[in-house]
VMD Tcl script that draws the C-alpha trace (Angstrom):
set ca {
  {-10.60 -0.93 -11.94}
  {-10.74 -1.76 -8.25}
  {-9.76 0.80 -5.61}
  {-8.41 -0.06 -2.15}
  {-6.85 1.74 0.80}
  {-3.55 0.65 2.41}
  {-0.96 2.09 4.79}
  {2.43 3.09 3.32}
  {5.09 4.72 5.51}
  {2.56 5.83 8.15}
  {0.14 7.36 5.67}
  {-2.91 5.93 3.91}
  {-2.63 5.50 0.13}
  {-5.17 4.69 -2.55}
  {-4.29 1.61 -4.63}
  {-6.02 0.39 -7.76}
  {-5.82 -2.62 -10.02}
  {-6.07 -1.13 -13.48}
  {-6.62 -3.05 -16.71}
  {-4.75 -1.82 -19.79}
  {-4.37 -3.62 -23.09}
  {-5.50 -6.90 -21.55}
  {-3.05 -6.71 -18.62}
  {-3.70 -5.88 -14.98}
  {-1.42 -3.42 -13.14}
  {-1.20 -2.51 -9.46}
  {-1.08 1.28 -9.16}
  {-0.27 3.37 -6.07}
  {-2.53 6.39 -6.59}
  {-0.82 8.30 -3.80}
  {-1.67 9.45 -0.30}
  {-5.29 10.02 0.60}
  {-4.30 13.55 1.63}
  {-3.68 14.37 -2.07}
  {-7.37 14.05 -2.93}
  {-10.58 12.42 -1.77}
  {-12.21 10.35 -4.46}
  {-14.23 7.16 -4.69}
  {-13.68 5.48 -8.04}
  {-16.33 3.08 -9.29}
  {-15.11 -0.19 -10.84}
  {-15.92 0.93 -14.40}
  {-14.28 4.37 -14.02}
  {-11.80 5.17 -16.78}
  {-8.62 6.84 -15.58}
  {-5.31 7.79 -17.17}
  {-2.24 7.24 -15.02}
  {1.31 8.48 -15.52}
  {3.90 7.11 -13.17}
  {7.07 5.25 -12.42}
  {7.15 1.43 -12.41}
  {8.96 0.04 -9.35}
  {9.46 -3.40 -7.88}
  {8.21 -3.95 -4.32}
  {9.28 -7.36 -3.06}
  {8.07 -9.72 -5.82}
  {5.51 -7.31 -7.32}
  {5.66 -4.53 -9.87}
  {3.80 -1.39 -8.79}
  {3.24 1.80 -10.77}
  {3.80 4.82 -8.51}
  {1.40 7.36 -10.02}
  {2.71 10.89 -10.46}
  {-0.39 12.13 -12.28}
  {-3.96 10.81 -12.47}
  {-6.61 12.06 -14.88}
  {-10.22 11.22 -14.13}
  {-13.42 12.88 -15.29}
  {-11.55 15.67 -17.11}
  {-9.57 16.60 -13.98}
  {-5.80 16.03 -13.64}
  {-4.36 15.48 -10.16}
  {-0.62 15.77 -9.46}
  {0.48 13.16 -6.91}
  {3.23 13.72 -4.34}
  {4.81 10.28 -3.86}
  {7.86 11.49 -1.89}
  {6.99 9.54 1.24}
  {6.74 6.36 -0.83}
  {9.92 6.81 -2.85}
  {12.34 7.10 0.07}
}
mol new
graphics top color blue
foreach p $ca { graphics top sphere $p radius 0.5 }
foreach p [lrange $ca 0 end-1] q [lrange $ca 1 end] { graphics top cylinder $p $q radius 0.2 }
display resetview
């Protein structure tokens, strides 16, 4: 997994490329105001979310992220307008 930061609708969001069952998925992990977390490349996470198409790309808009035994609810309202 690779984590990056990008601006979405005037707020910074965490993005990750996550590998699952041999496929790579781009995941919007939500605004940086939801949580502060640095994820190492080998970190295992569980993501629940909504797949959406942005231009030519499919992106999973995370609604819940579980990492290290902690579950974080993500508020994606600014992104889903």
